[in-house]
N, C-alpha and C positions, 0 to 999 in steps of 0.2 A: 136358585138355591139359597137358603137362608142359614147362616152359621151363627151360633150363639157362643160367645167366649165369656166364661164366668171368672171373676176375681183376678184378671190379668190387667196389665197396664194399657188403659184405653188411649194413652198418649201416642201409641203406635198405630192408631187407626188409619191415618193418612198413608203410612208406609204400606199397610196391607191393601188398602184400596188401590194404590198405584200399581202394585204387583198384579192384582186381579185384572185391572184394565190392560196391563201389558200382555197378559195371557188371553185376553178376549173373553173372560169369564163373567157372565151376568149373575154374579153372586153378591149377596149383601151380608155384612157382618154386624151383629149387635154385641156391644161390650157391656156385660152386666157387672155392676159394682160388687165388691166383696160382700158376702152376707145375703145376696139375693137367692131366694129359693126357687124351686121349679114346681109349678102347679098346673092343673088342667085349664086355667083361665089364660095361660100364655098363648100367644099366637103360634101356630105350628112352625116348627123349624126342622131342618134336615140334618144338621150337624151340631153337636154339643161338645164344648171343650172346657176342661177345668183341670186344676192341679189337685194334689192331695189335700191342701188346706186353702180352699178358695174363700173361706169365711167361717162363721160359727158352725155351719153344717159341713161335714167333711166331704171330700171329693167322692169317695166310694159310695156314700149315701146319696149324693146328688146323682151319680151315674145310675144307681139302682132306681131312683125315681124316674129318671129319663127313660130307662128301659121299660118301666111299667106304664108310664103315661104316653110316651112317644116311641113305641118299639121299633119303628122304621128309621129312626134317627141314628146317624153314625156317632158313636161315643168315643171321644179321644181323651186320654189321660196324659197330663204333663208331669214329668218327673225331673227334679234337679239332677245335674250331672253326677253329684255325689250325695244321694239322698240320705238324710239322717233320721227320717221318719221310722217308726216301728215297722218291722218287716210284715206284721200282720196287716197294717194299713196298706202297704204296697201290694200285698197278695190280694186283698179285697178289691183294690183299685184295678189291678190287672184282670181280675175275673170279670169286672163289669165293663171293661173297655174293648172297643174294636181294635184300636191302635194305641201305641204309646209313643209320645214325642218328647224331646228334651226341652227343658226350659233354659233360656228364654225362647219362646215359640218363634220358629222361623216360618215366614209366610209361604215360601216355596215348599217346605216340607209339609205344611198343612194341606196345600193343594194336592200334593202327591199322595198323602195319606187318605184323603177323602176319595180321590179317584181310584185308589187301590181297592178300597172296600167296595166301592160301586162295581168295579170290575169283577171282584170275587162273587158278588151276588149274581151278576149276570152269568158268570161261569157255571155256577151251581143251579141256576134257573134253567135247567136243560131238560127238555121234554123227553129225550131218549134216556137220560139218567133216571128221571122220575118213573118212566115206564118199566125199566129194568128192575128198580128197587120195589116198585109197586107189585111186581109179579112174585116177589119173594114172600113165602107164607110166614116166615118167622125171621125178622131181622134180629141181629144181636141186641139184647136189651140194654138199657142204660146201665152204666156201672154203679149200681145202687150203693154198695158199701164205700166205694171211692168217694162218691158225692157226699155221703153221710160223714165220712171222716174229714173231708174238706171243710164242711160246715163246722165240725167240732174243733178243728185246728185254728179256726178264726178266733176262737176264744183264747186270749192270752193266758188264762188261768187253767186251761185244759192240762190235766196231769197225764203222765205216761200210764198210770193205772186206769184212768178213764178211757184212754185210747185202746189199751189192751182189752178192756172189758167190751168195748164196741166191736173189736175184731173177733173176740171169742163168741159173739152172737152167731157167727157163721162158721161152724166147725170145719167145713170143707176148705174154706178159704184160709182159716187160721192154720190148718195143717200144711197147706201149700206155702204159706208165708214162712213157716218154720223150716220147711225143706229148702226153699230158696235162700233163706237167711244163712243156712249152713252149707250152701253150695259154693263153688269156686268163684261166683260173682261177688259174694259179699262176706265170705267167711273170714273172721279175724282171729282165729285161734280156737278156743274151747267151743264145744258144741252148745248151742242154745236150745233149751227144751221148753221154755215158757214164753208167753206172749210179751210180758213186761221186759224180759231180757231181749227179745227181738226188737221191741220199740227202742230200747236204749242203744243197742248195737247199730241199728240202721239209721236212726234219726227220722224225724217226721216226714221230710220230703221224699227221702228214699223209700220209706215205708208206703207212702201214698202211691208212688210210681209202681211199686211191687204189687200192691193190691189192684191197681188199674191194669197191669199186665195180666194178672190171673183172671180178672173179670172179662177183659176185652178178648182174650184168646180162649176163654172157657165157655162161651155161649153155645149156640146151635152148632152141631157138628157138620160144618160146611166145607171142611177140608180134612184130609187124612191126618192121623196123629203125628206122622213123621213130618208132614208139611207144617203143621201147627208148632211142633217142637223147634223146627228150623227157624220159623218166623219169630217165635218168642226169643230164641237165642239172638237173632239179629236185632230185635227190638231192644233188648236189655243192653247190648253192646253199643248200639247207636245212641241210646238214651244217655249212657254214661259218658260217651264221647261228646255229644252235643252240649252237655252241661259244662264241659271244660272249654268248648269253643266260644261260648257266649257268657262270660262271667258277669256278675252283677244281678240286678233285679229280674232280668228276663231269662236267667239261666234255667229256672224250673219250667218256664214255658217251652223252651227249646227241648229240654229233657222229656217232657210229657209228649210234645208233638212228635218227637223221634220215636218214642215208644209206640205211638199209634199210626205211624206212617204206612204200615203195610196191612192194617186191619181191613182195608177194602178188598184185599185178596180173598178174604173169607166169604165174600158175597158172590153168588153165581151170576154168570152173564156179564161180567166185567172184563175188560181187556188188561192184559199184563204187558202189552207192547209199548210202543212209544205213544205219549200223549198226543191226541189229535187223530189217532187211527179210528177206524170204524168201531162204534160201540163205546160206551163210557169207560174211561180208564179207572183202574183201581184207586188211583190217588184222588180223583174227583169223587168217586163213590164213597171212599173213606171219609173225605171232608164233609160230604153231605150227611153221612151218618153221625159225624161229630157234631154237626149243627143240630140234628134231631136230638142228640143227647144233651144239648145245651152247654157244651164246653166253650171256653173263651174263644172269641173270634181269631186272635192271633194263632191259636192252635189249628183251627179250621183252615186258615189261610196257608199256614206252613205245610199242612198235609196236602192241600190242593196243589200247591206250587213246588212240591219237593223236588221235581225233576227239572223245573224251569224257573228258578227264582229270578232270572233276568227279565221275566215277563211282568214282574211287579213294578209299579210306577215308583214306589217309595225308594229313596236312595239309601245307601248304607247297608251294612251287614247286620241283619237282625235275625229273628227267629227262623224265617224261611231259609235264609242262607245257611244257618247252622244246621238245620235239618237236612238240607241238600248235601252238604259236605259229609255229615255224619253217616247218613244212610248210604251214600255212594261209597265211601271208604270201607264201611263194614261189609257191603255187598261185593266189594272188589271192582267197583266201577270207577271211572275217572270223573272227578268233579268238573264242572264247567269252568275251565281256566279263564275264558273270556269274561265270564261273570265275576270271578274272583279278582281279576285284574281291574275291572271297572269299579269295584268297591274297595280297592287297595288292600286286598288280603292274600294275593297270590304268593307272596314271599313266605307266608305262614304255612303253606301246604306241606312242605317237607316235615316240619315239626308235627303237624297234625297226623301225618301218616304214622309217626312213631307212637302216637297215643292210642292207636287202635288195639283193642284187646283181642287176643286169639279166641277162636271159636271154643265154646265150652260144650262138650257132649253131655247133655242133661238126660235125666231119666224121663221116661214117657210120662207126660202130665195128663194124658187123656183119661 
């Protein structure tokens, strides 16, 4: 396996080589100086690592080039512990990365991250899962408006008026946004009756999640209206909770992944029992669907491992851990205490229980 690290301190090469030797890994690492670009003439590589500012070309743009030219390569973004970069740069970087690691880069964490992404690919490269989904005549379509808004919000000059105008292009979704905006989930006082008011009240990220909820649970009618309503209720509550569990740049990833955790239940022929039972599980089916939609890999990974975050090789409490805790607590299940103990978060569990919102009985959205 060949790893390319762009714009980082090549003076640590011996440290990384020694750790790879200790692990018995036949990997090579090439350290590219700051300012090096990515082009088709480069020798093929398996992993690409860079920060937000590896040189004149920004990290998000480099990761996008890697995705286009070397789509099978694992893409890893490095973030400072207290990033001061513009939030739009972080959002773009997160969208293009399979995993996010802290700077300065730790060799053991790099190995764990690479192996974790490889494991996920193997998990979803499941013939039984592909057969089940292949028999479905109409898979839920990609969330068109959500993806359009995501692109719009990458523009730092995007105004609330422009966002409201984009939302208004789909009157059915705009109407549902207004209904949810005035519901017990988000209501902040007076009734909101126009899209600009909704954008202002909710904020951009909450609005994005709301649109994603409506699109994800409003596709082909593969579940009863009562089931869909209950799933949407759990999705919104889990999303709000996950965002609090994982503050910082990854909070929105955790919120979005929690929102989509149960979408696989909408697909016929999947199992709702324990992962590993006969037939593909809804968590894996949902993750496969997220991959087809082109959503960021950390979301796909968190949906796939929502019931068993301890199976991930990567250390620490990240997106999959937050989704595991949020979805379990909202559904009335016990989180995996052994996992939480292993990542040093078990003592937080009592406080997290207090953050769970009560069920909201919403009107039928069918």
